[in-house]
N, CA and C atoms as an extended XYZ file, in Angstrom:
225
Properties=species:S:1:pos:R:3:atomname:S:1:resname:S:1:resid:I:1 pbc="F F F"
N       105.078      109.903       98.814 N   MET     1
C       103.751      110.298       99.219 CA  MET     1
C       103.594      111.788       98.938 C   MET     1
N       102.502      112.149       98.308 N   LYS     2
C       102.222      113.543       98.007 CA  LYS     2
C       101.453      114.155       99.170 C   LYS     2
N       101.895      115.336       99.603 N   VAL     3
C       101.256      116.043      100.715 CA  VAL     3
C       100.878      117.440      100.243 C   VAL     3
N        99.645      117.820      100.533 N   ARG     4
C        99.171      119.170      100.237 CA  ARG     4
C        98.822      119.840      101.561 C   ARG     4
N        99.338      121.052      101.739 N   ILE     5
C        99.098      121.809      102.969 CA  ILE     5
C        98.373      123.092      102.590 C   ILE     5
N        97.164      123.251      103.117 N   GLY     6
C        96.398      124.468      102.886 CA  GLY     6
C        96.771      125.511      103.919 C   GLY     6
N        96.907      126.743      103.482 N   ILE     7
C        97.284      127.839      104.370 CA  ILE     7
C        96.040      128.669      104.686 C   ILE     7
N        95.786      128.874      105.984 N   ALA     8
C        94.604      129.600      106.449 CA  ALA     8
C        94.575      131.029      105.918 C   ALA     8
N        93.378      131.510      105.658 N   ASP     9
C        93.109      132.890      105.238 CA  ASP     9
C        93.736      133.261      103.893 C   ASP     9
N        94.129      132.263      103.111 N   THR    10
C        94.636      132.493      101.758 CA  THR    10
C        94.159      131.346      100.873 C   THR    10
N        94.389      131.486       99.595 N   ASP    11
C        94.101      130.380       98.689 CA  ASP    11
C        95.378      129.602       98.370 C   ASP    11
N        96.416      129.823       99.180 N   LYS    12
C        97.714      129.192       98.976 CA  LYS    12
C        97.658      127.714       99.344 C   LYS    12
N        98.226      126.887       98.481 N   LEU    13
C        98.324      125.459       98.702 CA  LEU    13
C        99.771      125.054       98.442 C   LEU    13
N       100.393      124.430       99.430 N   ILE    14
C       101.774      123.976       99.295 CA  ILE    14
C       101.741      122.478       99.068 C   ILE    14
N       102.423      122.040       98.025 N   GLU    15
C       102.450      120.627       97.686 CA  GLU    15
C       103.892      120.137       97.714 C   GLU    15
N       104.138      119.098       98.510 N   ILE    16
C       105.469      118.520       98.595 CA  ILE    16
C       105.376      116.999       98.511 C   ILE    16
N       106.487      116.382       98.187 N   GLU    17
C       106.605      114.928       98.186 CA  GLU    17
C       107.437      114.539       99.400 C   GLU    17
N       106.966      113.577      100.173 N   VAL    18
C       107.720      113.087      101.332 CA  VAL    18
C       107.886      111.580      101.206 C   VAL    18
N       108.979      111.080      101.772 N   ASP    19
C       109.257      109.653      101.723 CA  ASP    19
C       108.519      108.881      102.802 C   ASP    19
N       108.400      109.480      103.985 N   ASP    20
C       107.827      108.783      105.139 CA  ASP    20
C       106.643      109.569      105.702 C   ASP    20
N       105.436      109.089      105.438 N   GLY    21
C       104.233      109.778      105.895 CA  GLY    21
C       104.117      109.843      107.406 C   GLY    21
N       104.528      108.777      108.103 N   ASP    22
C       104.435      108.772      109.566 CA  ASP    22
C       105.369      109.807      110.182 C   ASP    22
N       106.576      109.906      109.653 N   SER    23
C       107.539      110.894      110.145 CA  SER    23
C       107.022      112.310      109.892 C   SER    23
N       106.454      112.523      108.713 N   PHE    24
C       105.890      113.830      108.385 CA  PHE    24
C       104.767      114.180      109.352 C   PHE    24
N       103.894      113.221      109.616 N   ARG    25
C       102.771      113.439      110.530 CA  ARG    25
C       103.281      113.817      111.920 C   ARG    25
N       104.339      113.158      112.387 N   GLU    26
C       104.924      113.482      113.703 CA  GLU    26
C       105.470      114.902      113.723 C   GLU    26
N       106.133      115.328      112.626 N   GLU    27
C       106.663      116.693      112.547 CA  GLU    27
C       105.531      117.722      112.633 C   GLU    27
N       104.433      117.446      111.932 N   VAL    28
C       103.289      118.358      111.944 CA  VAL    28
C       102.693      118.450      113.347 C   VAL    28
N       102.487      117.297      113.980 N   GLU    29
C       101.909      117.289      115.322 CA  GLU    29
C       102.801      118.016      116.317 C   GLU    29
N       104.110      117.859      116.190 N   LYS    30
C       105.046      118.556      117.080 CA  LYS    30
C       104.938      120.068      116.881 C   LYS    30
N       104.901      120.517      115.632 N   ALA    31
C       104.793      121.952      115.354 CA  ALA    31
C       103.489      122.517      115.906 C   ALA    31
N       102.401      121.758      115.765 N   ILE    32
C       101.113      122.224      116.277 CA  ILE    32
C       101.120      122.273      117.803 C   ILE    32
N       101.664      121.222      118.450 N   ASP    33
C       101.739      121.195      119.913 CA  ASP    33
C       102.532      122.370      120.465 C   ASP    33
N       103.614      122.736      119.774 N   GLU    34
C       104.484      123.818      120.239 CA  GLU    34
C       104.024      125.180      119.733 C   GLU    34
N       102.980      125.188      118.873 N   ASN    35
C       102.502      126.410      118.242 CA  ASN    35
C       103.668      127.193      117.647 C   ASN    35
N       104.539      126.458      117.005 N   GLY    36
C       105.744      127.063      116.448 CA  GLY    36
C       105.761      127.020      114.935 C   GLY    36
N       106.966      127.042      114.419 N   LEU    37
C       107.203      127.010      112.984 CA  LEU    37
C       107.591      125.594      112.601 C   LEU    37
N       106.849      125.011      111.684 N   GLY    38
C       107.176      123.667      111.216 CA  GLY    38
C       108.006      123.744      109.958 C   GLY    38
N       109.173      123.091      109.980 N   TRP    39
C       110.017      123.014      108.788 CA  TRP    39
C       109.838      121.631      108.209 C   TRP    39
N       109.425      121.580      106.963 N   PHE    40
C       109.158      120.315      106.301 CA  PHE    40
C       110.075      120.180      105.093 C   PHE    40
N       110.726      119.033      104.976 N   THR    41
C       111.650      118.772      103.888 CA  THR    41
C       111.072      117.680      103.007 C   THR    41
N       111.044      117.950      101.701 N   ASP    42
C       110.480      116.962      100.793 CA  ASP    42
C       111.524      115.930      100.374 C   ASP    42
N       111.109      114.994       99.546 N   SER    43
C       111.980      113.893       99.153 CA  SER    43
C       113.145      114.340       98.271 C   SER    43
N       113.106      115.567       97.759 N   GLU    44
C       114.209      116.090       96.954 CA  GLU    44
C       115.106      117.038       97.746 C   GLU    44
N       114.871      117.162       99.046 N   GLY    45
C       115.728      117.979       99.894 CA  GLY    45
C       115.320      119.432      100.031 C   GLY    45
N       114.210      119.829       99.437 N   ARG    46
C       113.744      121.216       99.564 CA  ARG    46
C       112.981      121.364      100.874 C   ARG    46
N       113.153      122.518      101.525 N   SER    47
C       112.484      122.765      102.806 CA  SER    47
C       111.539      123.949      102.693 C   SER    47
N       110.459      123.878      103.464 N   VAL    48
C       109.511      124.981      103.550 CA  VAL    48
C       109.119      125.126      105.017 C   VAL    48
N       109.084      126.362      105.503 N   GLY    49
C       108.688      126.634      106.881 CA  GLY    49
C       107.282      127.204      106.911 C   GLY    49
N       106.435      126.639      107.779 N   ILE    50
C       105.043      127.080      107.879 CA  ILE    50
C       104.698      127.274      109.349 C   ILE    50
N       104.213      128.466      109.730 N   PRO    51
C       103.753      128.652      111.110 CA  PRO    51
C       102.569      127.719      111.375 C   PRO    51
N       102.607      126.978      112.458 N   ALA    52
C       101.565      125.994      112.770 CA  ALA    52
C       100.176      126.626      112.805 C   ALA    52
N       100.079      127.851      113.287 N   ARG    53
C        98.773      128.506      113.378 CA  ARG    53
C        98.202      128.833      112.000 C   ARG    53
N        99.012      128.744      110.944 N   SER    54
C        98.561      129.052      109.592 CA  SER    54
C        98.114      127.827      108.798 C   SER    54
N        98.253      126.637      109.386 N   ILE    55
C        97.863      125.425      108.672 CA  ILE    55
C        96.345      125.263      108.749 C   ILE    55
N        95.708      125.267      107.586 N   ALA    56
C        94.257      125.092      107.525 CA  ALA    56
C        93.894      123.610      107.412 C   ALA    56
N        94.631      122.874      106.588 N   PHE    57
C        94.395      121.441      106.440 CA  PHE    57
C        95.637      120.783      105.856 C   PHE    57
N        95.692      119.476      105.986 N   ILE    58
C        96.764      118.678      105.395 CA  ILE    58
C        96.115      117.480      104.723 C   ILE    58
N        96.476      117.280      103.472 N   GLU    59
C        95.970      116.148      102.711 CA  GLU    59
C        97.157      115.296      102.295 C   GLU    59
N        97.071      113.996      102.587 N   MET    60
C        98.164      113.081      102.261 CA  MET    60
C        97.648      112.046      101.271 C   MET    60
N        98.401      111.838      100.200 N   GLU    61
C        98.012      110.890       99.160 CA  GLU    61
C        99.143      109.892       98.963 C   GLU    61
N        98.868      108.617       99.215 N   ASP    62
C        99.920      107.619       99.055 CA  ASP    62
C       100.055      107.229       97.588 C   ASP    62
N       100.943      106.319       97.309 N   ALA    63
C       101.255      105.924       95.936 CA  ALA    63
C       100.046      105.378       95.187 C   ALA    63
N        99.120      104.739       95.888 N   GLU    64
C        97.947      104.174       95.238 CA  GLU    64
C        96.858      105.208       94.992 C   GLU    64
N        97.043      106.430       95.483 N   GLY    65
C        96.069      107.475       95.251 CA  GLY    65
C        95.044      107.651       96.354 C   GLY    65
N        95.133      106.856       97.415 N   GLU    66
C        94.211      107.009       98.538 CA  GLU    66
C        94.509      108.321       99.238 C   GLU    66
N        93.473      109.070       99.591 N   ARG    67
C        93.672      110.368      100.239 CA  ARG    67
C        93.264      110.293      101.692 C   ARG    67
N        94.089      110.923      102.531 N   MET    68
C        93.778      111.041      103.950 CA  MET    68
C        93.881      112.514      104.297 C   MET    68
N        92.906      113.022      105.021 N   VAL    69
C        92.927      114.404      105.441 CA  VAL    69
C        93.057      114.410      106.947 C   VAL    69
N        93.977      115.229      107.458 N   GLY    70
C        94.177      115.273      108.900 CA  GLY    70
C        94.130      116.683      109.435 C   GLY    70
N        93.412      116.851      110.518 N   PHE    71
C        93.318      118.142      111.171 CA  PHE    71
C        93.887      118.105      112.577 C   PHE    71
N        94.015      116.922      113.122 N   ALA    72
C        94.491      116.773      114.491 CA  ALA    72
C        95.148      115.405      114.621 C   ALA    72
N        95.862      115.193      115.721 N   PRO    73
C        96.461      113.875      115.912 CA  PRO    73
C        95.389      112.778      115.820 C   PRO    73
N        95.727      111.723      115.179 N   GLY    74
C        94.761      110.658      114.987 CA  GLY    74
C        95.431      109.301      114.967 C   GLY    74
N        94.685      108.349      114.556 N   ARG    75
C        95.124      106.956      114.454 CA  ARG    75
C        95.880      106.536      115.644 C   ARG    75
C-alpha cells in the first residue's frame, strides 16, 4: 500500500510503501493521541520519524489504486 504524508507549513511530501494499512493507521493515531513523534517503517525496512503536530494529511492508496484520505480516527 502506498502512503503519502503531507507535512504542515511546507511543500514536503513523504511517500512510503507499507504492508499493513490498518497497522499503519493505528501507529498514526497513537502518535497523534500522544502528540509525539511517529516512527513509520516501510515495507523495505526504512524508517522515518515525523512529529505528529507536523502531519497535514495522510493519503493511502491500495493495490487497486483506490485512495483514502484520513485526518482523524475513522471507520
